[in-house]
Every structure is written in structure tokens, then in C-alpha cells.
C-alpha positions in Angstrom: 0.1 0.0 0.1 1.4 3.3 -1.0 2.3 5.9 1.8 0.2 9.1 1.5 2.0 12.4 2.1 0.3 14.8 4.6 -1.5 17.5 2.7 -0.5 21.2 3.3 -3.1 23.8 4.1 -2.8 25.0 0.5 -4.2 21.7 -0.7 -7.2 21.8 1.5 -10.2 23.9 1.1 -12.1 26.0 3.8 -13.5 23.0 5.3 -10.3 20.8 5.5 -11.1 18.8 2.6 -8.6 18.0 -0.2 -8.7 20.0 -3.3 -8.8 18.6 -6.7 -5.5 18.1 -8.2 -6.3 20.5 -11.1 -7.1 23.2 -8.6 -4.0 22.8 -6.6 -1.8 23.2 -9.8 -3.6 26.4 -11.0 -3.2 28.0 -7.6 0.5 27.2 -7.5 1.1 28.6 -10.9 -0.9 31.7 -10.0 1.2 32.2 -6.7 4.4 31.8 -8.9 3.4 34.5 -11.3 2.7 36.7 -8.3 6.1 36.2 -6.9 7.7 36.8 -10.3 5.8 40.2 -10.4 7.0 41.4 -7.1 10.8 40.4 -7.6 11.6 43.6 -9.7 9.9 45.8 -7.3 12.0 44.4 -4.5 15.1 44.9 -6.4 14.4 48.5 -7.3 13.7 49.3 -3.6 17.0 47.5 -2.7 19.1 49.4 -5.2 17.7 52.7 -4.2 18.4 52.0 -0.4 21.9 51.0 -1.3 22.4 54.3 -3.3 20.8 56.5 -0.5 23.1 55.0 2.1 26.2 55.4 -0.5 25.6 59.1 -0.9 24.1 60.2 2.4 26.2 58.2 4.8 29.7 57.6 5.6 29.4 54.3 7.7 30.7 52.5 4.6 34.0 54.1 4.5 34.5 55.6 7.9 34.4 59.2 7.0 36.7 59.1 4.0 36.6 62.7 2.4 38.0 63.4 -0.9 40.4 66.3 -1.3 39.3 69.7 -3.3 41.9 68.8 -6.0 44.8 66.5 -7.0 47.7 66.6 -4.3 50.3 67.5 -7.1 48.5 70.9 -7.4 49.8 71.9 -4.1 53.4 72.6 -2.9 55.3 69.7 -1.4 58.1 71.6 0.3 59.3 70.2 3.5 58.0 71.9 6.5 59.1 72.7 10.0 57.6 70.6 13.0 55.4 73.1 14.8 56.5 73.5 18.5 53.7 72.1 20.6 55.8 71.7 23.5 52.8 71.6 26.0 51.6 68.5 24.5 54.9 66.6 23.5 54.1 63.7 25.6 50.4 63.6 25.2 48.6 60.2 24.3 47.8 60.0 20.5 44.2 59.9 19.4 42.5 56.7 18.8 41.8 57.8 15.2 45.7 58.3 14.7 47.0 55.9 11.9 50.3 54.2 12.7 53.1 55.4 10.5 54.7 52.6 8.3 58.5 52.6 8.9 59.0 52.8 4.9 57.4 56.3 5.2 60.1 57.7 7.5 63.2 59.0 5.8 66.5 57.0 6.3 68.4 60.2 6.4 68.4 61.9 9.8 68.8 65.4 8.4 65.9 65.0 5.8 62.4 66.2 6.4 60.2 63.7 7.7 57.2 65.5 6.2 57.2 63.3 2.9 53.8 61.6 2.6 51.4 63.0 -0.2 48.9 60.4 -0.5 45.1 60.3 -0.5 43.4 61.9 2.4 41.1 60.4 5.0 39.4 61.8 8.0 38.9 59.1 10.4 37.2 61.1 13.3 35.4 64.2 11.5 32.2 62.6 10.4 31.3 61.3 14.0 31.0 64.9 15.4 29.6 66.4 12.3 26.8 63.8 12.0 25.7 64.6 15.7 25.6 68.3 15.1 23.6 67.8 11.7 20.8 66.0 13.5 19.7 69.3 15.2 21.2 71.9 12.8 18.0 73.0 11.4 17.0 74.5 14.9 20.4 76.3 15.2 20.7 77.8 11.6 23.0 80.9 11.5 24.3 80.2 15.0 27.5 78.3 14.4 30.9 79.7 14.9 33.9 77.6 14.1 37.4 78.1 15.6 40.1 76.7 13.5 43.7 75.8 14.8 46.6 73.7 13.7 49.1 74.5 16.3 48.3 73.0 19.6 49.5 75.9 21.7 47.3 78.2 19.4 44.6 75.8 19.9 44.6 76.1 23.6 44.3 80.0 23.4 41.4 79.5 21.0 39.8 77.0 23.3 39.6 79.6 26.1 38.0 82.3 23.9 35.5 79.6 22.5 34.5 78.6 26.1 33.9 82.2 27.0 31.7 82.7 23.8 29.8 79.4 24.5 29.1 80.6 28.1 27.4 83.7 26.7 24.7 81.3 25.0 24.4 83.3 21.8 26.2 80.8 19.5 27.0 77.2 18.9 30.7 77.2 19.3 32.9 74.8 17.4 36.7 74.2 17.6 38.3 72.2 14.6 41.8 70.6 15.1 43.5 70.4 11.7 47.2 70.1 12.6 49.9 67.4 12.6 49.8 66.7 16.3 48.0 63.4 17.0 47.0 63.8 20.6 43.8 62.6 21.6 40.7 64.8 21.9 39.9 63.6 25.3 43.3 64.7 26.5 43.0 68.1 24.9 39.7 68.5 26.7 41.3 67.6 30.0 44.4 69.7 29.6 42.4 72.8 28.7 39.8 72.6 31.2 36.9 71.9 28.7 35.3 68.9 30.6 33.4 71.2 32.9 29.8 71.7 32.3 30.5 75.4 31.7 32.2 74.9 28.5 30.0 73.7 25.6 32.4 73.8 22.9 32.1 70.9 20.3 35.5 69.7 19.1 36.0 68.4 15.7 39.0 66.0 14.9 39.7 67.3 11.5 43.2 65.9 11.1 43.9 63.7 8.2 45.5 60.3 8.4 49.2 60.3 8.6 49.3 63.9 9.7 52.6 63.6 11.5 54.4 62.9 8.1 52.3 64.8 5.7 53.7 67.5 3.5 52.6 71.2 3.6 50.7 70.7 0.4 48.8 67.7 1.8 48.1 69.5 5.0 46.8 72.5 3.2 44.4 70.4 0.9 43.2 68.5 4.0 42.3 71.8 5.8 40.4 72.9 2.6 38.4 69.7 2.4 37.6 69.8 6.2 36.3 73.3 6.0 34.2 72.3 3.0 32.6 69.3 4.9 32.1 71.6 8.0 30.2 73.8 5.6 28.2 71.2 4.2 27.1 69.7 7.5 26.6 72.7 9.9 26.7 75.8 7.6 28.7 78.0 10.0 28.6 81.8 9.8 32.2 82.5 10.4 35.5 80.9 10.7 38.0 82.5 13.4 41.8 81.6 13.6 45.0 83.1 14.8 46.9 83.0 11.7 50.0 84.7 13.0 50.8 81.7 15.1 50.2 79.3 12.2 52.1 77.9 9.5 52.3 79.5 5.9 50.2 76.5 4.6 47.5 77.1 7.1 47.3 80.8 6.4 47.1 80.5 2.7 44.5 77.6 2.8 42.0 79.2 5.1 41.9 82.4 3.5 41.4 81.0 0.2 38.9 78.4 1.2 36.7 80.7 3.3 36.6 83.2 0.4 35.7 80.4 -1.9 32.9 79.2 0.4 31.6 82.7 1.1 32.1 82.6 4.8 33.6 85.4 6.9 37.0 84.6 8.1 38.1 86.6 11.2 41.9 86.9 11.8 42.4 87.3 15.6 45.0 89.8 16.8 48.1 88.4 18.4 46.9 89.4 21.8 43.2 88.1 21.7 42.5 89.4 25.1 42.7 93.0 23.7 39.3 92.6 22.1 37.2 91.1 24.9 33.9 92.0 23.4 34.5 89.5 20.5 32.9 86.8 22.8 29.8 89.0 23.4 28.7 89.1 19.7 26.6 86.5 18.0 27.3 84.6 14.9 25.3 87.0 12.6 27.1 90.1 13.8 30.4 88.2 13.5 29.6 87.2 10.0 29.4 91.0 9.2 33.0 91.7 10.5 34.2 92.8 6.9 31.1 94.9 6.2 31.6 98.3 8.0 33.2 100.9 5.7 34.3 103.8 7.8 35.6 107.2 6.5 37.1 109.7 8.8 36.6 113.6 7.8 38.6 116.3 9.7 37.6 119.9 8.9 40.6 121.8 10.1 40.4 125.6 10.8 42.8 128.5 10.6 44.3 128.0 14.1 44.2 124.1 14.3 47.8 123.5 15.7 46.2 120.9 17.6 45.4 118.9 14.4 48.8 117.3 14.9 47.6 115.9 18.3 44.5 114.6 16.7 46.3 112.9 13.8 48.7 111.2 16.2 46.2 110.0 18.4 44.4 108.6 15.1 47.5 106.7 14.2 48.2 105.4 17.7 44.8 103.9 18.2 44.2 100.1 18.2 42.5 98.8 15.0 43.1 95.2 15.9 42.2 93.2 12.7 39.3 95.3 11.5 39.3 97.0 8.1 41.2 100.2 8.3 39.2 103.6 7.6 40.0 106.2 5.0 41.1 109.5 6.1 40.0 112.9 4.6 41.7 116.1 5.9 40.0 119.4 4.9 42.4 122.3 5.2 41.8 126.1 5.4 43.1 128.3 2.7 45.3 130.0 5.4 46.5 126.8 7.1 49.8 127.1 8.8 52.9 125.9 6.8 54.0 123.7 9.6 50.7 121.8 9.5 50.8 121.5 5.8 54.2 120.0 6.0 53.0 117.5 8.7 49.9 116.4 6.7 51.9 115.9 3.6 54.3 113.7 5.4 51.5 111.9 7.2 51.3 108.3 6.1 48.4 106.7 8.2 46.6 104.5 7.3 48.5 104.5 4.0 49.4 106.8 1.2 46.4 105.5 -0.9 43.9 105.9 2.0 44.6 109.5 3.0 43.1 112.5 0.9 43.9 116.0 1.5 41.4 118.6 0.2 41.7 122.4 0.1 38.8 124.9 0.7 38.5 128.1 -1.2 36.7 130.0 1.7 37.3 129.6 5.4 35.3 127.3 7.4 34.1 130.1 9.5 32.2 131.8 6.5 31.2 128.5 4.8 29.9 125.9 7.0 28.1 128.0 9.6 26.2 129.7 6.8 26.0 127.6 3.9 23.8 124.6 4.9 25.3 122.4 2.0 29.1 122.9 2.6 29.4 120.6 5.5 27.0 118.1 4.3 28.5 117.8 0.9 31.9 116.8 2.3 30.7 113.3 2.4 28.4 111.0 0.4 28.2 107.3 1.2 28.8 104.9 -1.8 27.1 101.7 -0.1 24.5 101.0 2.5 27.3 99.8 4.9 29.3 103.1 4.7 29.5 105.6 7.5 31.5 108.8 8.3 33.2 109.8 11.4 33.5 113.7 11.7 36.1 114.8 14.0 37.0 118.3 15.2 40.6 119.3 15.0 40.8 120.2 18.6 40.1 116.6 20.2 42.4 113.8 21.1 41.1 110.2 20.9 41.5 107.2 23.2 43.5 104.2 21.8 40.1 102.3 22.0 37.7 104.5 20.3 37.7 102.3 17.3 36.9 99.3 19.3 33.9 101.0 20.9 32.6 102.1 17.4 33.3 98.8 15.7 31.5 96.8 18.5 28.6 99.0 18.6 28.0 98.9 14.9 28.3 95.0 15.0 25.8 94.9 17.8 23.1 97.3 17.0 23.3 97.2 13.2 24.0 93.5 12.4 23.2 91.3 15.5 20.6 88.9 15.5 19.9 89.3 19.0 18.6 92.9 18.3 15.9 91.4 16.4 13.1 93.9 17.1 15.4 96.7 16.4 14.4 98.9 13.3 17.6 99.2 11.2 16.9 102.8 10.7 16.1 103.9 14.2 19.7 104.6 15.3 21.4 107.2 12.9 24.7 107.5 14.4 27.1 106.7 17.3 29.0 109.5 19.3 32.3 109.0 21.0 31.2 111.3 23.9 28.4 112.9 25.7 27.2 116.2 24.1 28.6 119.4 25.9 25.3 121.0 25.6 21.5 120.7 24.8 20.2 122.1 21.4 19.2 125.3 23.4 22.8 125.8 24.4 22.6 124.7 28.1 25.1 122.5 29.6 24.3 118.8 29.2 24.6 116.3 32.3 23.8 112.7 31.3 24.0 111.7 35.1 21.1 113.7 36.0 19.0 111.7 33.4 20.7 108.3 33.3 21.8 107.4 36.9 24.5 104.9 37.3 23.9 101.6 39.1 26.5 100.0 41.6 27.8 96.6 41.0 28.9 93.9 43.4 32.6 94.7 43.2 32.0 98.5 44.0 32.1 99.7 40.3 29.4 101.7 39.0 27.6 100.5 35.6 26.8 103.3 33.4 24.3 102.3 30.7 24.7 103.9 27.3 21.7 106.0 26.1 19.9 107.3 23.1 19.4 110.9 22.5 17.7 112.5 19.6 20.2 115.6 18.9 23.6 114.9 17.4 27.0 116.4 18.2 29.8 117.2 15.5 32.9 117.0 17.6 33.6 113.2 17.4 30.3 111.6 15.7 29.9 108.7 13.5 26.7 108.9 11.0 25.4 106.0 9.2 25.5 106.2 5.2 21.7 105.7 4.8 20.8 108.6 7.1 23.4 110.9 5.6 22.0 110.0 2.2 18.6 110.9 3.4 20.0 114.4 4.7 21.3 115.0 1.1 17.9 114.2 -0.3 16.1 116.4 2.5 18.4 119.4 1.9 17.7 119.3 -1.8 14.0 119.9 -1.4 14.2 121.8 2.0 16.1 124.6 0.3 13.8 124.7 -2.8 11.0 127.4 -2.2 8.5 125.2 -4.4 8.5 122.8 -1.5 8.7 124.9 1.6 6.5 128.1 0.6 4.3 128.6 3.7 5.3 125.7 5.6 6.3 125.9 9.3 9.3 123.7 10.1 9.9 124.8 13.7 10.7 121.7 15.9 9.2 121.4 19.3 12.5 122.4 21.0 14.3 125.7 21.5 17.3 125.9 19.3 20.6 127.7 20.0 21.6 130.5 17.7 25.1 129.2 17.6 24.0 126.1 15.8 25.2 125.7 12.3 22.4 126.1 9.6 22.9 122.4 8.4 22.4 121.2 11.9 19.1 123.1 12.2 18.0 121.3 9.0 19.2 118.0 10.2 17.3 118.4 13.5 14.0 118.8 11.4 14.7 115.5 9.5 15.5 113.7 13.0 12.4 115.0 14.5 10.2 113.9 11.6 11.8 110.5 11.4 12.0 109.8 15.1 15.8 108.9 14.9 17.9 108.6 17.7 22.0 108.5 18.4 23.8 106.2 20.6 25.9 107.7 23.4 28.4 106.1 25.6 28.2 106.8 29.3 31.7 106.2 30.6 33.1 108.0 33.6 34.6 111.6 32.7 38.0 110.5 33.7 38.0 107.5 31.5 36.6 109.1 28.3 37.0 108.2 24.7 37.3 111.8 23.6 39.2 114.8 25.3 38.6 118.3 24.1 41.6 120.8 24.1 40.5 124.3 24.1 42.8 127.3 23.8 40.3 129.7 25.4 38.3 128.6 28.6 34.6 128.4 27.5 31.5 128.5 29.8 30.5 124.9 28.8 33.9 123.5 29.4 34.2 125.3 32.9 31.0 123.7 34.1 32.2 120.2 33.3 34.6 118.0 35.3 38.3 117.7 34.1 38.1 114.8 31.5 40.6 112.1 31.3 41.3 109.7 28.3 40.8 106.1 28.4 44.4 104.5 28.5 43.3 100.9 29.2 40.6 99.0 27.6 37.9 99.3 30.1 34.8 99.5 27.7 33.1 96.4 29.0 33.8 97.4 32.8 31.4 100.1 32.6 28.5 97.8 31.0 26.1 95.8 33.1 26.7 92.1 32.3 29.8 93.1 30.5 28.2 93.7 27.1 26.0 96.2 25.3 22.5 95.9 26.4 19.5 95.1 24.2 18.3 98.2 22.7 15.1 98.1 24.4 17.0 98.5 27.7 18.7 101.8 26.7 17.4 105.1 28.3 15.9 107.6 25.7 16.4 111.2 26.0 14.0 113.5 23.8 15.2 116.6 21.9 14.0 118.6 24.8 16.5 116.9 27.1 13.8 115.3 29.2 13.9 111.4 29.7 11.1 109.6 27.5 10.3 106.4 25.7 10.2 105.3 22.1 6.5 105.6 21.9 6.6 109.3 22.8 9.4 109.8 20.3 7.2 108.3 17.5 4.2 110.3 18.6 6.1 113.4 18.4 7.5 112.5 15.1 3.9 111.9 13.7 2.8 115.2 15.3 5.7 117.1 13.6 5.0 115.5 10.3 1.2 116.5 10.5 2.3 120.0 11.2 4.5 120.5 8.2 1.9 118.6 5.9 -1.1 120.1 7.0 -0.7 122.7 4.0 -1.1 119.7 1.6 -3.9 117.6 3.4 -2.0 115.8 6.1 0.2 112.9 6.5 1.0 111.1 3.1 1.6 107.2 2.7 5.0 105.8 2.5 5.8 105.5 -1.2 7.8 102.4 -0.4 10.9 103.7 -2.0 14.2 103.2 -0.1 16.1 106.5 1.1 13.1 108.8 0.2 11.8 111.9 1.9 8.9 112.5 -0.3 6.5 111.8 2.7 8.0 114.9 4.2 7.1 117.4 1.7 4.0 118.4 -0.2 4.1 118.2 -4.0 5.1 121.8 -4.3 3.5 125.0 -5.0 2.3 125.0 -8.7 2.7 128.8 -8.9 6.1 128.7 -7.9 6.9 125.7 -9.9 5.5 127.6 -12.9 7.5 130.6 -11.9 10.7 128.5 -11.7 10.0 126.9 -15.0 9.5 130.2 -16.6 12.7 131.4 -15.1 14.4 128.2 -16.4 12.9 129.1 -20.0 14.0 132.7 -19.7 17.4 131.5 -18.7 17.4 129.1 -21.7 16.1 131.7 -24.0 18.8 134.2 -22.9 21.4 131.5 -23.2 20.2 130.7 -26.8 20.2 134.5 -27.8 23.7 134.9 -26.3 24.8 131.7 -28.4 23.2 133.3 -31.4 25.4 136.6 -30.9 28.5 134.5 -30.2 27.8 132.8 -33.7 27.1 136.0 -35.5 30.4 137.5 -34.0 32.3 134.6 -35.1 31.1 134.8 -38.6 31.8 138.6 -38.7 35.3 137.7 -37.5 35.7 135.1 -40.0 34.6 137.4 -42.8 36.8 140.0 -41.7 39.8 137.8 -41.9 38.8 136.4 -45.4 38.4 140.1 -46.5 42.0 140.9 -45.2 43.4 137.9 -46.8 41.7 139.0 -50.2 43.2 142.4 -49.9 46.5 141.2 -49.2 46.3 138.8 -52.1 45.3 141.7 -54.4 48.0 143.7 -53.3 50.4 141.1 -53.9 49.1 140.7 -57.4 49.4 144.4 -58.2 53.0 144.3 -57.1 53.9 141.6 -59.3 52.1 143.2 -62.4 53.9 146.7 -61.7 57.2 144.8 -61.6 56.4 143.1 -64.8 55.5 146.2 -66.7 58.4 147.9 -65.4 60.6 145.1 -66.9 58.8 145.3 -70.2 59.2 149.0 -70.4 62.8 148.7 -69.7 63.3 146.1 -72.4 61.3 148.4 -75.0 63.8 151.3 -74.0 66.7 149.0 -74.5 65.3 147.8 -78.0 64.6 151.4 -79.0 68.0 152.4 -78.1 69.7 149.6 -80.2 67.6 150.8 -83.2 68.8 154.2 -83.0 72.3 153.0 -83.0 71.9 151.0 -85.9 70.2 153.8 -87.8 73.2 156.0 -87.2 75.6 153.4 -88.4 73.5 153.0 -91.8 73.6 156.6 -92.5 77.4 156.6 -92.2 77.5 153.7 -94.7 75.3 156.0 -97.4 72.8 153.2 -98.1 69.1 154.3 -98.8 67.5 151.1 -98.0 68.8 150.7 -94.4 66.6 153.5 -92.8 63.6 151.5 -94.0 65.0 148.3 -92.7 65.8 150.0 -89.4 62.3 151.2 -89.3 61.0 147.6 -89.7 63.4 146.4 -87.2 62.1 149.0 -84.8 58.6 147.9 -85.6 59.5 144.4 -85.0 61.1 145.2 -81.7 58.1 147.0 -80.6 55.8 143.9 -81.0 54.6 142.6 -77.7 56.1 139.3 -76.8 52.7 137.9 -75.6 50.2 139.4 -78.0 48.6 141.6 -75.3 47.7 145.3 -76.2 50.3 147.7 -74.9 49.7 151.3 -74.2 52.1 153.7 -75.9 53.5 156.0 -73.2 51.7 159.2 -73.6 51.0 162.0 -71.3 47.5 162.2 -70.2 46.2 165.7 -69.4 42.6 164.7 -68.5 40.0 162.0 -68.5 38.6 163.3 -72.0 42.1 162.6 -73.6 41.7 158.8 -72.8 39.8 158.5 -76.1 43.0 159.9 -78.1 45.5 157.8 -76.5 47.3 155.7 -79.2 47.3 151.9 -78.6 49.7 149.2 -80.0 48.6 145.5 -80.7 51.3 143.2 -81.8 53.4 146.1 -82.9 50.7 147.8 -85.2 49.5 151.2 -83.9 45.6 151.5 -83.6 44.5 155.0 -84.2 41.8 156.6 -82.1 38.3 157.1 -83.5 38.7 160.9 -83.6 41.7 160.7 -86.0 
């Protein structure tokens, strides 16, 4: 009896009974066809998954990153081993690759930096991938310090920890040098294991770093920066290039420029700019944007100008872009000052410009509202002008305060609610007086607060009125002033309009300053003022004669040590909403009241043309501060322009007529001279012909006399014929026989010869 094989569940129906054989075969074939249809789908999915892992993950090659170009494109000169004496006996990193003995040179005097092979980053991907997982939440907040020399890395580690403690940025430190010590040891040696330092350290060193050539190290640095850019999109790279090798300096400058990322070169003494750690990533990214021009208007008695120029030259400009210097001299400037200015070479000969005025400053700037304003015009939105009086002396740290304030209040992401046009400038010192001429005392309005260490914090403040002794104006507001004056001085737009601002103005204010106050009041603009102690100021005034204003103030001293952050609560510039505001009238106020005053002032000056106008949406426009203009005045100006054009055209016609008359006269003179020459030539020719005729006549008479002596009869006739032949004209022209003319009536009786034949007059 045959053995039966147990039926599977596929061979039974729903009631457990065996299926017919034909039905079982059909179902098997159907199942097989379904499996064949699904197989290509599974293959496609698997291939896509492999490709995704290949392009989006580095697990497959342990962070192998390709270089930017062939190694041969870079220099392979032997380098000097950097002196990382502090870490000479440090344990190596677990990512360090053991160097094969064949890579080491046999000659003990030869350079050991000979390896130039492919580049791999064995530890970089691990930290970059962790940051990438939450990068979307921290966009525009990454700051990367880069170091190759380990001693330099230790200095940068301290700065990075301070920046991280400010909690404004996500701070990274990338190690890219030849030293192969472990990251754990570096953290421990620099005190970075504490919770207070949240710096992320990236091991961006290539394999075989200890024996790599300079070219390979430079290429690995460029590749590391490229991958850091791809994973975490930093805003700025910071390095101390003065302490690094040449390959590092060239590579980081070239690659950061190629990637479009700002590179900040730290000064040799990084502690000289302690405010660097207080800035956020966005403001640090604008490090190269401020373009400052310095303008000095010297007067006739500005012997103190030399002191000012020396203080400018001796100031600390760290690694910021240097300003341009414009010196405006009076026509009667002392020769000693001229000689000093001509030999002055700061910041460089191509960045210093000397201008010479035709009229003295005392008669031009105070009365002409355009003279002072036209001395500067911005060429970009990041331009600014610093006006300096010739009788001041600057602190060595004046530029640090300006630069720090510009980056904080014009570019910082932390000041997110600040209108970029609210602050129109930065003063280096408190104003000497209010706009009405009364002495200004900021302590009466902005009292200082005591700190825990006994110092007094003195908060900077915002004030509506400007000063001109040592003041920086932003370019966009100075451009507005140009546009404002162009219409403010045109009667077509100002006829019948009252521009009096709600504050009493001193008569000593220059005319341009009064118009500027009108613009500032209408726009609600404010200026930032420091609030340092009078004995520690950024600016000191030197007056030859004692003034009533200076006599009421304490003796000022200049800031010789960098104490900018020492006067600020929290050791940093505050958020703009925490700055006290002083109105144009010298009374403490708030921003809402300032804007209400601006609105009321605009309603006052525009009531003549129907009230406030809508913003036209045009950047740098002052059209909303003026009416469309008086049509009658416009028509009058149009007629004046037409009259001026008509007069000019008539004058042009007169000039053309005069020119034609002059040319005609010259032509006439030339014709007369030509005729004179012709007559002179004709006279000479006639004289010559007459002389020849006389000679021939004389020769005929001589021949006749000789014939008479010979006794022959025919010779006289021949002589006569010879005489007649000699009298014939050579050129066939009629010749006048010499005859004495008694009167005009005798002209008809004058005998004429033609070709030797005499033509008798009609009367004969």
C-alpha cells in the first residue's frame, strides 16, 4: 500500500477537505506568477536603499573625504615641525594611523614630512553627524574656531569657552594640525570637561598627519572646511593665523573666500578685544562690512590738528578693516601743519586724502547748509562717516567701541526687534550742551547703578540730537540728509510751511545742523551715546580759551586701558529696549513718545497739503515729508528756467554772429593782401617790359646812325622795320604807348599798339 504524504493547508479547502489536483496546480502557478511580479519591485527598492546609503552616509568608508583637487596641485616643500611643547608627551588619538617605517626617511637630516597620499578623515564625520541632526533648529548660530598649532588651539579654546558661556552661539573648535594627541586629553588639559564649556571639538586632522607634506596639510584643511560647511553651515571661521604655518594661512583664507564664509583673523593678543565673545554669529559674519571714512575739517588755528592725527595713528585697530582719512584744510592753514599732513602716511598713502577749501570754514559751513553735508556721500549701505573736530584727542580704544557698537546694533540677530533705521549714528562722547545751549549732564537723566565689586555701571543711552565733535553717522541717514536738503532749500516745496521743531534751538547752531534736527524729529531717529566716567573718556577736548560750557564740566581724562566692558552691566552692550532715551528737549522719554512726536511734527508740516502722506515704499526717500510743491512757484521756476534758456540761446546766437563776422573780416583781409601782392607783381612786370622796350629802341637808333654813315638808302627802311618788329609785344597783349594824359577826356585819343601795329583813335 502506497504511503500518503500529508496535505499542506494550501491543498485543502476552507472545510479541511482535499482540493482537486487540477485546482492545486492552478493555484501554485498563480502564486508563482505573483512572486515573479513582485521580484523587480524588491530589487528596485534595494538598489535605491543602497544608493541612498552610499551618498548620504559615511558608515561604509569610515569618513573618507575626498580632497578639493589633486595633491600634485599643491606645494610639497618640507616643513618645520610646529612646536607644541605643551603636548609633547600627550597620548595619541584613537583615530591616529600608525606610520609605516617605510614612510620615514632614512637620512636623519631630511624632513620627515614626505607623505603625499590620499586624504582620509577618520574622526570628523562622527561629530559632524551629531551636529547635523539638530542643525535646522540652530541655523545661523554656528561659529567655528580653527587651529593647527596646539598651543594656538589652547588659546582659542579659552576664547571659545567664553563665547559658549554667553549662550548666543553654537561654538565649534576644529583641530587640523599634525599633532595626533587625543581629543579627550586636549579637553582635560584645557579645562573643557566642565559643564560650563559647551564647545564642540572636531577632529579634522587627516590620516598620516605627522608625516604629511605642507601641500597635503593645506589640502586637508580645505577639504575639512568644505565638509564643515556642508554639515553645519557656519557663519564665520575664526583663527589666529599669526601663530600658524604658511600652509594654514593660505589655505584658510582661500577656502573661506571660496565658500563665501567670513574669516576673522584674531590679533596676536586676543584679550585686547574682549567684546568679541559677546557678539552672536550673525554680527560676527558682518565683520568685513563696516566701511568707515574719517573726515577732519581743520580751521585756521588748528595747531592741535597734529595731536589729533597722532592719536588716530596710535589707536588700536586690531584686525578690522582700516578706515579712509580725509583732511579738509583752510586756505590760510599754517605751513607747519601742511608739511606734517603731507608727510603723514596713516593708514596708508592710498587711503589718505587732502582737500583744500577756497573759503574759510567760519564763513562757509556755519552759513551755507550744504558745505558741511557735501563733504561726504556714502557709496554703499554699509558706509559711515566719522566727523572729528581738530581740537580733540582720541582714546586708543575709540575704534573698538565704534566697531563693537556697529556690529551689535546694526547686524546682530539678538537685536531682532530693532528697526535698522532707528539709530542714525554713534557718538564717542556725551554732548557738551543741549540744543538750546544749556550744559548737558547725562548723570541727571541716566543715573549709574552700583555693581557687586564696587564699580558703577553706566548704561549707554539714546539721544535725539547729534554732536559734531566726534560723531559717526550711518550712510543711509546721511544720504537722507542730502535728499532732504535738496527739497528743503527749494521754495517750491517749503513756501508757507512751518518747520519749527518742538524744542528751543541755540543761535550758535550751524544752519545744516538745524535742518538735520528737522529731519531727525520727523523720522524719530536717535543717536547712541556712551556713558563712561569723565576721567575715562574716549574723547578729550583741548580748547585754547576757556568756554562757559567746559568750565561747568569736570576735568576729562582719556581712556588709556581697555575698560569698555567694565562700565557695562553684564559686561556687554545691552539690548536696545533697555537703553534709556532722552528726547530733543533733554527730558527722559520712551520710544512711543518719540514716535508720537514725529507723527505730530509731520502732521504740522504737511497740513498745508492735506495731512500725512502714505509711504511710497521707496528706500531712502523723503517724499513723505514734503508737499507736492506750490504750482505757482513751480511755474515761476519753469519760466525762469525757460527765460534762462532763451537768454542762453540768444547769447549763443550773438556769439555765432560775432564769430561769422570775425571770419568774414579775416577773409577780406586775406583777399586784400592777395590783391596787393598781384598788383605788385604786375607793376614789376610792366617795369621790366618798359625797360626792355627802351633798350630795343636805343639799339635801333644806334643801328640807324651806322647806316647813315654807310650811305645806303634802304637801311633806314630796314631800321624802321626792325624798330617795328622790336616794338611787337611778346605775349600778343595790347600795350599802351606811353603818352602824357592831361585829362580824362584825352583817354579816347591815347594811341594803342597791338602786336606792334598802332591803332589810331576814333577821332583821327
